[in-house]
N, C-alpha and C positions, 0 to 999 in steps of 0.2 A: 567942690566938687568937681567930680570926673565926670565925662559925658556916658551916658549909656550906651554902652555897646553890643550892636544887634550884629545878630548872625543869619546868613541867609541860609534857605533849606539846603542850597547845594554844599554850604560849608558843614552844615550837620549831618547831612547823608554822608560824608566825606568821612566824618569822625566818626559816624555808626557803621560803617565799611570798615573801621579799622579795629574796632570794638567788638570781639566774638560774643560776648553777651547781647550788646544790643540789638546784634543782626540776630541771634535766637530769639530775645524777645520780641522782634520785629516779625517774626516767620511764626511763632505761635499765636502771638494776636491779628493773625491776619482770620477773616469770617472764616474761609474755608476751611482752616484747621481746628477753629471753635466748630463750625460744623460735623466735621469728620469726627472729633472725639465727643461729641454730643450723640452722635448714630453709636459709636460703641459702646458708649454707655447704655442705650437702648437695644442695641443688642445684646449686649450682657446679661440685661434684665429679662428680656425676654427668653433667653436660653436658660437660666436659672428656672425662670416658671415652667418652661418644657421639661426638664429635667427633674421635676416632683414627681410626673406622671411617671406610676410603675408599669403601664403597659408598653412601653418603648423596649426595645432591644438593649440588650447590655452595652451590644457594639455604640448604640447610636449615643449611650448616657456617656461612653468613654470619650466619642467623639465632640459632645458637650464640653465634658471635662477638660478635653485639650485644649478648644478652642477658648474657654474661659481663660485659661493658663495663660494663652497669650494674650487675651484682652487683660489682663491683670498684668502681667509685664509691660505693656503698652503704656497701661495708666502710671506704673510706678516711673518709666523713661520720661515718661511727659510731667509728671510730679517734678522728678527732680530737675529737669530742663526749664522748667516754671521758675523753681526757685532759685538755680544757679543763674538761671538770666536774673531775676528782681535784684540779686544782691549785687 
C-alpha cells in the first residue's frame, strides 16, 4: 500500500490559480457575493410588487421594467457561471 499523499494549502491554492473554474467557484462562494445576489433578489421582488401599483406614472413603470431586465440578466449570468464552475 502506498502512503497517503497530503497536499498543503499552498499547493491547493497554486492549483486553483491555474484552473479558471475553481477561481470562479471560489469567487462566487464568497459571502459578500452571496449577500449581493440575495440583495438583488429582494430588490427584484420589491420592484415587482411596486410595479403592480396602477397609480404610478408610466415612466416609473418603464424604469422598473428596465431595472428588472438588468436583474434578470445578472441572474442568468450568475446561474451560468455557477453551473460552469461546478462542472
